[in-house]
Structures are given as structure tokens and as C-alpha cells.
C-alpha positions in Angstrom: -4.0 -12.5 -3.1 -5.5 -9.2 -3.6 -3.2 -6.0 -2.4 -6.4 -5.2 0.4 -5.7 -8.6 1.7 -2.2 -8.1 1.6 -3.2 -4.9 3.9 -5.5 -7.0 6.4 -2.2 -9.6 6.5 0.1 -7.0 7.6 -2.5 -5.1 10.1 -3.4 -8.8 11.8 0.7 -9.5 11.9 2.0 -6.0 13.3 -1.8 -6.7 16.0 -3.1 -3.0 14.5 -6.5 -2.3 13.7 -7.3 -1.2 10.3 -8.7 1.9 11.7 -5.4 3.0 13.3 -3.6 2.3 9.7 -6.5 4.9 8.4 -5.6 7.4 11.2 -1.7 7.6 11.0 -2.4 7.9 6.8 -4.7 10.8 7.3 -7.7 8.7 6.0 -11.2 8.1 8.3 -11.9 5.2 8.3 -15.1 4.4 6.4 -12.9 6.0 3.9 -10.3 4.0 4.2 -12.2 0.5 4.7 -13.7 1.1 1.1 -10.8 1.7 -0.8 -10.1 -1.7 0.9 -13.3 -3.8 -0.8 -12.8 -1.8 -3.8 -9.2 -3.1 -4.1 -8.2 1.0 -4.9 -5.3 1.5 -2.9 -2.7 3.4 -5.0 1.1 3.1 -4.4 1.0 6.1 -2.7 -1.3 5.1 -0.4 0.4 1.2 -0.2 3.9 3.5 0.9 2.1 5.8 3.6 1.0 2.2 5.6 4.6 0.5 5.2 5.6 3.6 6.5 3.2 4.2 9.8 3.9 0.6 10.1 7.7 0.5 10.3 8.0 -2.1 7.0 9.7 -1.7 4.1 7.4 -1.8 0.6 8.4 -2.1 -2.9 6.6 -2.7 -6.1 8.9 -4.1 -8.7 9.3 -6.5 -11.8 12.4 -8.5 -12.1 13.4 -9.9 -15.7 14.8 -13.1 -16.3 18.7 -11.7 -15.9 17.7 -10.2 -12.3 17.1 -5.9 -13.3 14.6 -5.1 -11.5 12.5 -2.0 -13.0 10.5 -0.7 -9.9 8.0 2.4 -9.3 8.7 5.1 -7.5 5.7 8.1 -6.7 7.8 10.4 -9.6 6.7 7.8 -11.8 3.1 7.0 -10.8 2.5 10.7 -10.8 3.4 10.4 -15.5 0.6 7.7 -15.7 -2.0 9.4 -13.7 -1.9 12.5 -16.3 
């Protein structure tokens, strides 16, 4: 399942249209749909979607010993440089 598939399923379960989610995160529905089709949503956009829908979002790797390495906006910006 792709990230875009997950967003679509979330919208379905929350009974909200993709166009409404786009508006809530400050994007046009057309631009948002293009990002979904290309599967190019950023961490910041996924976090904004979660906030707009009132759900939690986390991106993490869990090591065998249970330690989690999580991503936050500060570390994402470091990778974008």
C-alpha cells in the first residue's frame, strides 16, 4: 500500500473528501490530486493532513531492541539541503 493509498483510506474512514483535505492544508484540490497520483507527499504534508483530520501521524523505524528512530520536520529539512 502506498502513502497515497493510506491517505485515501484515511479520508474514506473519516468521511471527508480529498478536495476538503486539500483545502484544509492550504492546497488546491488539483495540486493535491497530482501529488497523490505521483505519490510525492512530503512528511510535512502528511503531518498537516493528520492535523487537519485530528489523527496522529508518526514515521519511525523500530530497531530489534525496541528503540525507535523517528522523523520530525527538523530532520526532514536537513535531508532537503
